[in-house]
C-alpha positions in Angstrom: 8.2 -19.0 21.2 7.4 -15.5 21.4 6.6 -13.4 18.7 9.2 -10.3 18.0 6.5 -7.8 19.5 6.0 -10.2 22.5 10.2 -10.5 23.1 10.7 -7.0 22.6 8.0 -5.8 25.0 8.8 -8.5 27.6 12.9 -8.2 27.5 14.6 -5.9 29.6 18.3 -7.2 29.5 20.3 -7.6 26.1 23.8 -9.3 26.3 25.3 -7.7 23.0 27.9 -10.3 21.5 30.4 -8.4 19.6 29.5 -5.0 21.2 32.2 -2.5 20.0 33.4 0.8 21.9 33.9 1.9 18.2 31.1 4.4 17.4 31.3 3.9 13.9 30.5 0.1 14.4 26.7 -0.9 14.0 26.9 -2.7 16.8 27.5 0.5 18.8 24.6 2.7 17.3 21.8 -0.4 17.6 23.2 -0.6 21.5 23.1 2.9 21.9 19.4 3.1 20.6 18.4 0.3 22.3 19.7 1.5 25.7 18.0 4.7 25.1 14.8 3.2 24.5 15.2 1.9 28.3 17.4 -2.1 27.6 20.1 -2.7 29.9 22.5 -3.3 27.4 25.4 -6.0 28.6 28.5 -5.8 26.3 30.0 -9.2 25.7 33.4 -8.8 23.9 37.0 -9.8 25.4 38.6 -7.0 23.7 36.7 -4.3 25.9 36.4 -3.4 29.5 33.4 -1.0 29.3 31.0 0.1 26.4 27.9 2.5 26.7 29.0 3.2 30.2 28.4 -0.5 31.2 31.0 -3.1 32.2 31.9 -5.5 29.5 32.3 -9.3 30.1 34.6 -11.6 28.3 32.0 -14.3 27.6 28.2 -14.9 28.5 28.9 -17.3 31.2 30.5 -14.7 33.4 27.4 -12.2 32.8 25.9 -12.0 36.5 22.7 -11.3 35.7 19.7 -13.0 33.8 20.0 -12.5 30.1 16.8 -11.7 28.4 18.1 -11.6 24.6 21.7 -12.6 23.1 22.0 -10.5 20.4 24.9 -11.5 17.9 27.1 -9.3 16.7 29.5 -11.6 15.3 29.7 -13.4 11.8 27.6 -16.6 11.1 30.6 -19.0 11.5 30.5 -17.9 15.5 26.7 -18.3 16.1 27.0 -22.3 17.1 29.4 -21.6 19.9 27.3 -18.4 21.0 24.2 -20.6 20.9 25.8 -23.0 23.1 26.7 -20.7 25.6 23.1 -18.8 25.4 21.6 -22.4 26.5 24.3 -22.7 29.2 23.4 -19.6 30.9 19.5 -19.7 30.6 18.8 -16.5 28.0 15.6 -16.5 26.8 16.6 -15.6 23.3 19.0 -15.3 20.8 18.8 -12.5 18.3 21.0 -12.8 15.0 21.5 -9.3 13.6 21.2 -8.7 9.8 23.3 -10.8 7.9 23.7 -13.8 10.4 22.2 -17.1 10.2 22.6 -20.7 11.2 19.9 -22.6 11.1 21.3 -25.9 12.9 22.6 -23.5 15.8 18.9 -22.1 15.6 17.1 -25.2 15.9 19.3 -26.4 18.9 18.6 -23.3 20.5 14.7 -23.6 20.0 14.9 -27.0 21.1 16.3 -25.9 24.4 13.3 -23.5 24.9 14.9 -20.1 23.5 12.8 -18.3 20.8 15.1 -17.1 17.8 15.6 -14.4 15.4 17.7 -14.5 12.6 18.8 -12.1 10.0 16.7 -9.2 11.5 17.8 -5.8 12.8 16.7 -5.5 16.7 16.5 -1.4 16.2 14.4 -1.9 13.1 12.3 -4.3 14.9 11.6 -2.2 17.7 11.2 0.9 15.7 8.2 -1.2 14.0 6.7 -1.1 17.7 7.0 2.5 18.5 5.3 3.7 15.6 
């Protein structure tokens, strides 16, 4: 499993599950920052058609490209189904934002070979690398 710095240095495409077009939502601000930092952001939200200038997809299964990181901006209760989808699509990692955690789902993801980060903000971790 990759460390957080290794993961952030090697990743290029981040699918953000729960990304909202509402600029006041944390998912928007974090994704906008990561996009400005050079990552390709893929919005995954059945309620959206486009966010941050990128086409939104209703689920991970229909994203037409490889996903390096699945960034989860949903409540912990939704994590098991998101992890299952991340495994099915061959994602490299699952990143659960601050306040989001599911130990059983994390163990399942690790067993399938995915790197797992729980209860951490990807923006804050990226800023640590760029200091």
